[in-house]
C-alpha positions in Angstrom: 0.0 0.0 0.0 1.2 3.5 -0.7 1.6 6.2 2.0 -1.5 7.9 0.6 -3.6 4.7 1.1 -2.3 4.4 4.7 -2.8 8.0 5.6 -5.6 9.1 7.9 -8.7 10.2 5.9 -8.4 13.8 7.2 -4.6 14.1 6.6 -3.7 17.2 4.7 -6.6 19.3 6.0 -4.3 22.2 6.7 -3.8 22.6 3.0 -7.5 22.9 2.2 -9.0 26.3 1.3 -11.1 27.7 4.2 -14.3 27.4 2.0 -13.7 23.7 1.4 -13.1 23.2 5.2 -16.3 25.1 6.0 -18.3 23.2 3.4 -17.0 19.8 4.6 -17.6 20.6 8.3 -21.1 21.9 7.6 -22.0 18.7 5.7 -20.6 16.5 8.5 -22.6 18.4 11.2 -25.7 18.3 9.1 -25.4 14.5 8.4 -24.7 13.8 12.1 -27.6 15.9 13.2 -30.0 14.4 10.6 -29.0 10.9 11.8 -29.8 11.9 15.3 -33.3 13.1 14.4 -34.1 10.5 11.8 -36.7 8.8 14.0 -38.7 12.1 13.7 -39.0 11.8 10.0 -37.8 15.4 9.5 -34.5 16.9 8.4 -32.6 19.9 9.8 -34.5 22.1 7.4 -37.8 21.1 9.0 -36.3 21.6 12.5 -35.2 25.1 11.4 -38.8 25.9 10.4 -40.2 24.5 13.7 -37.7 26.6 15.6 -38.6 29.7 13.6 -42.2 29.1 14.8 -41.3 29.5 18.4 -42.8 32.9 18.7 -46.2 31.7 17.3 -47.8 31.5 13.9 -46.4 33.5 11.0 -46.8 33.6 7.3 -44.8 31.4 4.9 -43.0 34.5 3.6 -41.9 35.5 7.1 -40.7 31.9 7.6 -38.6 32.1 4.5 -37.0 35.3 5.7 -36.3 33.9 9.2 -34.8 30.7 7.7 -32.9 32.6 4.9 -34.3 30.4 2.2 -36.4 31.0 -0.9 -40.2 30.9 -0.6 -40.4 27.8 -2.7 -38.0 26.0 -0.5 -39.9 26.8 2.7 -43.1 25.8 1.0 -41.8 22.3 0.3 -40.5 22.0 3.9 -43.9 23.1 5.3 -45.7 20.6 3.1 -43.6 17.8 4.6 -44.1 19.1 8.1 -47.8 19.3 7.5 -48.0 15.7 6.3 -46.1 14.6 9.4 -48.5 16.6 11.7 -45.8 19.0 12.9 -47.5 22.2 11.5 -50.9 23.3 10.3 -51.8 26.1 7.9 -54.8 28.3 8.9 -56.3 31.6 7.8 -55.4 34.6 9.8 -58.6 35.6 11.8 -57.8 39.3 11.5 -56.8 39.3 7.8 -58.5 36.4 6.0 -56.2 36.8 3.0 -53.2 35.8 5.0 -52.3 32.1 5.7 -50.4 31.5 8.8 -48.2 28.5 9.6 -48.5 27.2 13.2 -46.5 24.6 15.0 -48.5 21.7 16.6 -47.9 20.0 19.9 -46.2 17.2 17.9 -44.1 19.8 16.2 -43.1 21.3 19.5 -42.1 17.8 20.8 -40.0 17.3 17.6 -38.3 20.6 18.1 -37.5 19.7 21.7 -36.1 16.3 20.7 -33.9 18.0 18.1 -32.7 20.4 20.8 -31.6 17.3 22.8 -29.7 16.0 19.8 -28.1 19.4 19.2 -26.9 19.4 22.9 -24.8 16.4 21.9 -22.8 18.8 19.7 -21.8 20.9 22.7 -18.2 21.0 21.5 -19.3 23.4 18.8 -20.3 25.9 21.5 -17.7 25.2 24.3 -17.2 28.9 25.2 -13.5 28.7 24.2 -11.6 31.6 22.6 -11.1 29.4 19.6 -14.8 28.8 19.4 -15.6 32.5 19.7 -13.2 33.3 16.9 -14.8 30.6 14.7 -18.3 31.9 15.5 -17.2 35.4 14.7 -15.8 34.3 11.3 -19.0 32.4 10.5 -21.2 35.4 11.4 -19.0 37.5 9.1 -19.4 35.1 6.2 -23.2 34.8 6.7 -23.6 38.6 7.0 -21.5 39.3 3.9 -22.9 36.5 1.7 -26.4 36.0 3.1 -29.2 36.6 0.6 -26.9 37.0 -2.3 -28.6 34.2 -4.2 -31.3 35.4 -6.5 -34.7 35.4 -4.7 -33.2 34.5 -1.3 -34.4 37.0 1.2 -32.0 38.7 3.6 -32.4 38.3 7.3 -34.1 41.3 8.9 
């Protein structure tokens, strides 16, 4: 076997571009989180929507802005959450033209279970100086690049 075949799978990471490191780390966290919540029948995107509903019912458009995704994307996620019984759509009693998305009791339980899974990733928020610097860089990236895709709303 060559040295390359014997090397650790993450050998050479220090030579990767920061964007490649960020992308790989994000995928790994996402996959690990999705595996942890697989029994719920929902992905991280669904959990993001359920979390965005913590303050009560809001419109699909408001959800898209809060989740920083396109309207069509949040619509598909809501469809799946609705089929699973995690959210319901209902007419706004004040303005009947508006449709509100509301989290159900089952949706709240799913969000709570996801929070338990996320707690297992505590090393990502360990309060260290290194972690604070990483968070600062991630916030800078999101602030500078967020909403740049066509049709993707900026966060308020």
